[in-house]
C-alpha positions as CSV (number, residue, x, y, z in Angstrom):
1,M,10.8,18.6,1.2
2,I,13.6,16.5,2.5
3,S,12.6,13.1,3.9
4,G,14.2,11.8,7.1
5,K,13.6,8.2,6.3
6,S,17.0,7.2,5.2
7,P,20.4,8.9,4.7
8,L,20.5,7.2,1.3
9,L,17.2,8.6,0.1
10,Y,18.8,11.5,-1.8
11,Q,20.8,9.0,-3.9
12,K,17.7,8.4,-6.0
13,Y,18.5,11.6,-7.8
14,F,22.3,11.8,-7.6
15,S,24.5,9.2,-9.3
16,Q,26.5,6.9,-7.0
17,E,29.8,7.5,-8.8
18,E,29.5,11.3,-8.2
19,L,28.8,10.9,-4.5
20,L,31.7,8.5,-3.9
21,L,34.2,11.0,-5.4
22,N,34.2,13.0,-2.2
23,K,36.0,11.0,0.6
24,T,34.6,13.3,3.4
25,I,31.2,11.7,3.1
26,G,30.6,8.9,5.6
27,L,31.4,5.9,3.5
28,Q,29.7,3.5,5.9
29,W,26.4,4.8,4.5
30,F,27.3,3.3,1.1
31,A,28.6,0.0,2.5
32,A,25.7,-2.1,1.1
33,E,26.5,-4.5,-1.7
34,D,26.1,-3.1,-5.2
35,E,23.7,-5.9,-6.2
36,G,21.8,-5.9,-2.9
37,R,18.4,-4.3,-2.8
38,T,19.0,-1.8,0.0
39,E,17.2,1.2,-1.4
40,D,13.5,2.1,-0.7
41,P,11.4,2.0,-3.9
42,T,11.0,5.2,-5.8
43,E,7.6,6.8,-6.4
44,Y,7.9,5.8,-10.1
45,K,8.4,2.1,-9.2
46,I,5.5,2.1,-6.8
47,R,3.3,3.7,-9.4
48,K,4.4,1.2,-12.1
49,A,3.7,-1.7,-9.8
50,R,0.2,-0.3,-9.1
51,E,-0.5,0.1,-12.8
52,E,0.4,-3.5,-13.2
53,G,-2.0,-4.5,-10.5
54,R,0.6,-5.3,-7.9
55,V,-0.3,-3.8,-4.5
56,A,0.0,-4.9,-0.9
57,K,-2.9,-7.3,-0.3
58,S,-3.9,-9.9,2.2
59,Q,-6.0,-12.7,0.7
60,D,-7.0,-13.6,4.3
61,L,-8.6,-10.2,4.8
62,N,-10.6,-10.6,1.7
63,A,-11.7,-14.1,2.7
64,A,-12.6,-13.0,6.2
65,M,-14.8,-10.2,4.8
66,V,-16.5,-12.6,2.3
67,V,-17.4,-14.8,5.3
68,L,-18.3,-12.1,7.9
69,L,-20.7,-9.9,5.8
70,P,-22.7,-12.7,4.3
71,V,-23.0,-14.3,7.7
72,I,-24.4,-11.1,9.1
73,S,-26.7,-10.8,6.2
74,L,-27.8,-14.4,6.7
75,I,-28.7,-13.7,10.3
76,I,-30.7,-10.5,9.4
77,M,-32.5,-12.2,6.5
78,G,-32.8,-15.6,8.3
79,P,-36.6,-15.4,8.9
80,Y,-37.3,-14.4,5.3
81,I,-35.1,-17.2,3.9
82,F,-36.6,-19.7,6.3
83,K,-40.1,-18.7,5.3
84,S,-39.2,-19.0,1.6
85,L,-37.8,-22.5,2.1
86,M,-40.9,-23.6,4.0
87,Q,-43.0,-22.3,1.2
88,V,-41.1,-24.1,-1.6
89,I,-41.1,-27.3,0.4
90,A,-44.8,-27.1,1.1
91,F,-45.5,-26.2,-2.6
92,F,-43.7,-29.3,-4.0
93,F,-44.9,-31.7,-1.3
94,E,-48.5,-30.7,-1.8
95,R,-48.3,-31.3,-5.6
96,C,-45.9,-34.2,-5.9
97,T,-48.7,-36.8,-5.5
98,T,-51.6,-35.0,-7.2
99,E,-50.0,-33.5,-10.3
100,D,-47.8,-34.6,-13.2
101,A,-44.2,-35.0,-12.0
102,I,-42.9,-33.6,-15.3
103,N,-44.3,-30.1,-15.1
104,R,-42.3,-27.4,-16.8
105,A,-44.0,-24.6,-14.8
106,W,-42.5,-26.1,-11.7
107,F,-39.0,-25.3,-12.9
108,G,-39.8,-21.6,-13.2
109,I,-41.3,-21.7,-9.7
110,F,-38.2,-23.4,-8.3
111,I,-35.9,-20.8,-10.0
112,T,-38.0,-18.0,-8.5
113,Y,-37.7,-19.4,-5.0
114,F,-34.0,-20.1,-5.5
115,F,-33.2,-16.5,-6.4
116,K,-35.3,-15.3,-3.5
117,T,-33.3,-17.3,-1.0
118,V,-29.8,-17.6,-2.5
119,F,-29.2,-14.5,-4.6
120,P,-29.3,-11.9,-1.7
121,I,-26.5,-13.8,0.2
122,T,-24.5,-14.4,-3.0
123,A,-24.8,-10.7,-3.9
124,V,-23.5,-9.7,-0.4
125,A,-20.6,-12.1,-0.8
126,L,-19.6,-10.6,-4.2
127,I,-19.9,-7.1,-2.8
128,S,-17.8,-8.1,0.2
129,G,-15.0,-9.4,-2.1
130,V,-15.0,-6.2,-4.1
131,L,-15.1,-4.0,-1.0
132,G,-12.2,-5.9,0.6
133,N,-10.1,-5.2,-2.6
134,I,-11.1,-1.5,-2.7
135,I,-10.1,-1.0,1.0
136,Q,-6.7,-2.7,0.5
137,N,-6.0,-1.0,-2.8
138,R,-7.1,2.4,-1.4
139,G,-9.5,3.0,-4.2
140,F,-10.5,1.3,-7.5
141,L,-7.7,-0.4,-9.3
142,F,-8.2,-1.9,-12.7
143,S,-5.4,-3.6,-14.6
144,T,-5.3,-6.2,-17.3
145,K,-1.7,-7.2,-16.5
146,P,-2.5,-10.0,-14.0
147,I,-4.8,-11.7,-16.5
148,Q,-2.6,-11.4,-19.6
149,P,-1.3,-14.8,-20.7
150,D,2.3,-15.6,-19.7
151,F,3.6,-18.5,-21.9
152,K,6.6,-19.0,-19.5
153,R,4.1,-20.4,-17.0
154,V,2.5,-22.8,-19.5
155,T,5.0,-25.6,-18.8
156,P,4.6,-26.6,-15.2
157,N,7.7,-26.8,-13.0
158,F,6.6,-29.2,-10.3
159,V,9.9,-29.3,-8.5
160,R,9.9,-25.5,-8.1
161,F,6.2,-25.5,-7.1
162,F,6.7,-28.1,-4.3
163,K,9.9,-26.4,-3.2
164,R,8.2,-23.0,-2.9
165,A,4.9,-24.4,-1.5
166,L,6.4,-26.7,1.1
167,F,10.0,-26.0,1.8
168,S,10.3,-22.2,1.5
169,A,9.9,-19.8,4.4
170,E,6.7,-18.4,2.7
171,G,5.2,-21.9,2.3
172,L,5.9,-22.9,5.9
173,F,4.5,-19.6,7.1
174,N,1.3,-20.1,5.1
175,L,1.0,-23.7,6.3
176,A,1.4,-22.6,9.9
177,K,-1.1,-19.8,9.4
178,S,-3.7,-22.2,7.9
179,L,-3.3,-24.8,10.7
180,F,-3.7,-22.1,13.3
181,K,-6.9,-20.9,11.7
182,V,-8.3,-24.4,11.6
183,V,-7.4,-24.9,15.3
184,I,-9.1,-21.5,16.3
185,I,-12.3,-22.2,14.3
186,G,-12.4,-25.8,15.7
187,F,-12.0,-24.4,19.2
188,I,-14.8,-21.9,18.6
189,G,-17.1,-24.6,17.4
190,Y,-16.2,-26.8,20.4
191,L,-17.0,-24.0,22.9
192,V,-20.4,-23.1,21.2
193,I,-21.5,-26.8,21.1
194,K,-20.3,-27.3,24.7
195,N,-22.4,-24.4,25.9
196,N,-25.5,-25.7,24.1
197,I,-25.1,-29.4,24.6
198,T,-27.9,-29.6,27.2
199,K,-30.3,-27.9,24.7
200,M,-29.2,-30.2,22.0
201,I,-30.0,-33.3,24.0
202,A,-33.4,-31.8,24.7
203,L,-34.1,-31.6,21.0
204,L,-35.0,-35.3,21.1
205,Q,-38.3,-34.2,22.8
206,S,-38.8,-31.2,20.5
207,D,-40.8,-30.8,17.3
208,F,-39.2,-30.5,13.9
209,P,-39.6,-26.7,13.3
210,N,-38.1,-25.8,16.8
211,S,-35.2,-28.2,16.2
212,I,-34.5,-26.6,12.8
213,I,-34.6,-23.1,14.4
214,F,-32.2,-24.1,17.2
215,I,-29.7,-25.8,14.9
216,A,-29.8,-22.7,12.6
217,K,-29.2,-20.4,15.5
218,T,-26.3,-22.5,16.8
219,A,-24.7,-22.7,13.3
220,A,-25.1,-18.9,12.9
221,Q,-23.4,-18.4,16.3
222,I,-20.4,-20.5,15.2
223,L,-20.2,-18.7,11.9
224,V,-20.3,-15.3,13.5
225,Y,-17.6,-16.1,16.0
226,A,-15.5,-17.8,13.4
227,A,-15.8,-14.9,11.0
228,I,-14.8,-12.4,13.7
229,A,-11.8,-14.5,14.5
230,L,-10.8,-14.6,10.8
231,V,-11.0,-10.9,10.6
232,L,-8.9,-10.4,13.7
233,L,-6.3,-12.9,12.4
234,S,-6.2,-11.3,9.0
235,I,-5.2,-7.8,10.3
236,P,-1.6,-8.8,11.3
237,D,-1.4,-10.8,8.0
238,Y,-2.3,-7.6,6.1
239,F,0.6,-5.7,7.7
240,F,2.9,-8.6,7.1
241,Q,1.9,-8.7,3.4
242,K,2.4,-5.0,3.2
243,R,5.9,-5.3,4.6
244,Q,6.7,-8.2,2.3
245,F,5.4,-6.2,-0.7
246,S,7.6,-3.2,0.3
247,E,10.6,-5.5,0.6
248,S,9.9,-7.0,-2.8
249,L,10.0,-3.5,-4.4
250,K,13.3,-2.5,-2.9
251,M,16.0,-1.6,-5.4
252,S,19.7,-1.7,-5.8
253,K,21.8,1.5,-6.2
254,T,22.3,0.5,-9.8
255,E,18.6,0.2,-10.4
256,V,18.0,3.6,-8.9
257,T,20.6,5.2,-11.1
258,D,19.3,3.4,-14.2
259,E,15.7,4.4,-13.4
260,Y,16.7,8.1,-13.1
261,K,18.4,8.0,-16.5
262,E,15.2,6.4,-17.9
263,L,13.0,9.0,-16.3
264,E,14.9,11.9,-17.8
265,G,12.8,11.2,-21.0
266,D,9.6,10.3,-19.2
267,P,6.8,12.8,-20.4
268,M,4.9,12.6,-17.1
269,V,8.0,13.5,-15.1
270,K,8.9,16.3,-17.5
271,A,5.3,17.7,-17.3
272,Q,5.5,17.6,-13.4
273,I,8.8,19.5,-13.5
274,N,7.4,22.1,-16.0
275,R,4.3,22.7,-13.8
276,Q,6.6,23.2,-10.8
277,M,8.8,25.6,-12.8
278,Q,5.8,27.6,-14.0
279,A,4.5,27.9,-10.4
280,I,7.8,29.3,-9.3
281,L,8.2,31.7,-12.1
282,Q,4.7,33.1,-11.5
283,K,5.9,34.4,-8.1
284,T,8.7,36.8,-7.4
285,G,11.8,35.1,-6.1
286,I,11.7,36.4,-2.6
287,K,8.2,35.0,-1.9
288,N,9.5,31.5,-2.7
289,V,12.0,31.4,0.1
290,P,9.6,29.8,2.8
291,D,9.3,26.9,0.4
292,A,13.0,26.3,0.2
293,D,14.8,23.3,1.8
294,V,18.2,25.0,2.0
295,V,19.8,28.5,1.4
296,I,23.4,28.5,0.2
297,T,25.3,31.7,0.9
298,N,28.5,33.6,0.1
299,P,28.0,34.4,3.1
300,T,27.4,38.2,2.8
301,H,26.9,39.0,-0.9
302,Y,25.2,36.0,-2.5
303,A,22.2,33.8,-1.4
304,V,20.6,31.0,-3.4
305,A,17.5,29.2,-2.1
306,L,17.0,25.6,-3.3
307,Q,13.9,23.4,-3.2
308,W,13.8,19.6,-3.7
309,K,10.5,17.7,-4.0
310,Q,11.3,14.1,-4.3
311,G,9.3,12.1,-6.8
312,V,8.6,15.4,-8.7
313,M,12.0,16.9,-9.2
314,P,15.0,14.8,-10.4
315,A,17.3,17.2,-8.6
316,P,17.1,20.5,-6.5
317,M,15.7,23.6,-8.2
318,V,16.6,27.3,-7.7
319,I,13.5,29.0,-6.4
320,S,15.1,32.3,-5.2
321,K,18.4,34.1,-5.5
322,G,19.9,37.5,-4.9
323,V,22.9,39.7,-4.1
324,D,23.6,42.2,-1.4
325,A,20.3,43.5,0.1
326,T,18.2,40.8,-1.6
327,A,20.6,38.2,-0.3
328,Q,20.2,39.5,3.2
329,N,16.4,39.4,2.9
330,I,16.6,35.8,1.7
331,K,18.7,34.8,4.7
332,R,16.4,36.7,7.1
333,I,13.3,34.9,5.7
334,A,15.2,31.6,5.9
335,R,16.0,32.2,9.6
336,E,12.3,33.1,10.4
337,N,11.2,29.8,8.7
338,N,13.9,27.6,10.3
339,I,15.4,26.8,6.9
340,P,19.0,25.6,7.0
341,T,21.6,28.1,5.7
342,I,24.9,26.6,4.5
343,E,27.9,28.7,3.6
344,N,29.7,27.6,0.4
345,V,31.3,30.5,-1.4
346,P,32.2,29.0,-4.8
347,L,28.9,27.1,-5.0
348,A,26.8,30.1,-4.1
349,R,28.5,32.2,-6.8
350,A,28.3,29.5,-9.4
351,L,24.6,28.8,-8.9
352,Y,23.8,32.5,-8.9
353,A,25.7,33.1,-12.2
354,N,24.8,29.9,-14.1
355,V,21.4,28.7,-12.9
356,D,18.2,30.7,-13.7
357,L,15.2,31.0,-11.4
358,G,13.0,27.9,-11.7
359,Q,15.8,25.8,-13.3
360,I,16.9,22.4,-12.1
361,I,20.5,22.2,-10.9
362,P,22.9,20.9,-13.6
363,S,24.7,17.6,-12.9
364,E,28.2,19.3,-12.5
365,Y,27.0,20.6,-9.1
366,Y,25.7,17.2,-7.8
367,Q,28.9,16.4,-5.9
368,S,28.9,19.6,-3.9
369,L,25.1,19.4,-3.3
370,S,25.4,15.9,-2.0
371,I,27.7,17.1,0.8
372,I,25.2,19.9,1.7
373,F,22.2,17.6,1.8
374,L,24.1,15.2,4.0
375,K,24.8,18.0,6.4
376,I,21.1,19.0,6.4
377,Y,20.1,15.4,7.1
378,S,22.6,15.2,10.0
379,M,21.2,18.4,11.5
380,K,17.6,17.1,11.2
381,E,18.6,13.9,12.9
382,K,20.2,15.7,15.8
383,E,17.0,17.9,16.2
384,M,14.8,14.8,16.2
385,L,17.0,13.2,18.9
386,K,16.9,16.3,21.0
387,K,13.1,16.4,20.8
388,R,12.8,12.7,21.9
389,W,15.0,13.3,25.0
390,R,13.1,16.4,26.1
């Protein structure tokens, strides 16, 4: 279906030169510099970036989850971990004066206690990191591209590194973000300690186990609040990184045209087009009309229904056509389904005579079709504005 995101969106499948031939098209829509990246990325470029492991990702969100979930696990498993620590301390203190200090069996016992106390939290941290990536990647994403050696990066460029890290907009933003997080976490620690300062002073009169428990609870409180703050701070960073990633994938008009020419021989694109054509040919033409994006008429004797699925079809496809009574039926169904009907006598006759059902429109009709799709876009924009003001 036709997207209303941008009036330039249909240019992904029509060459710039052909569109500019007709001076009746609003040329201000094509005023962007030829070398400027003004076009939204195509589905193919987004897919290629994903295959290379490049997706919108916030490292802050991953780091926040790696802190938050292990902290929660530490609080839940705190009594068990504390008990295990007390056991290992008691075990070694009881034997350090009565048994040989060089006892190989002790090493195995120490490793056992170590895994009982440290491994659960470490496992949760690892799972948290993987889970954060899965959430941001919208599923599992495996690519060897990021870890492949790039010999261009072997020779370090310190000038470029410091320029990017310290003096670029991105570097300054990351520095400000890090300083802000330090201030927030420091302020959280200050508030927690301030609220517990009286109890801390009273620890001077308390025994050792109670002091350890109180310090552990206070530290856990600081960690939980800090982790929650990091998660909240990482949410806007994720949307910022998503926007930056989308900007980095933007294309120039020349890149869009070159990509289309390259995709003409892409087996995956050809397979998608063939599947779409087979689905259309399995139906009778008249049943396809509700799926059309526009119907071009004679206006009385000919009617040709076109469908255009961006990202699947390189250009519109004829999904229904007819003359006389069949043409009237096509127009009636189009009216019932609010499908735009455009009158263009020579184009309707040419498409009916030269383009078969289920066939992609040949390039010689692109110029005329570009004008039609501009009209449709303009109509849709007016309808959207009317709905907003109601």
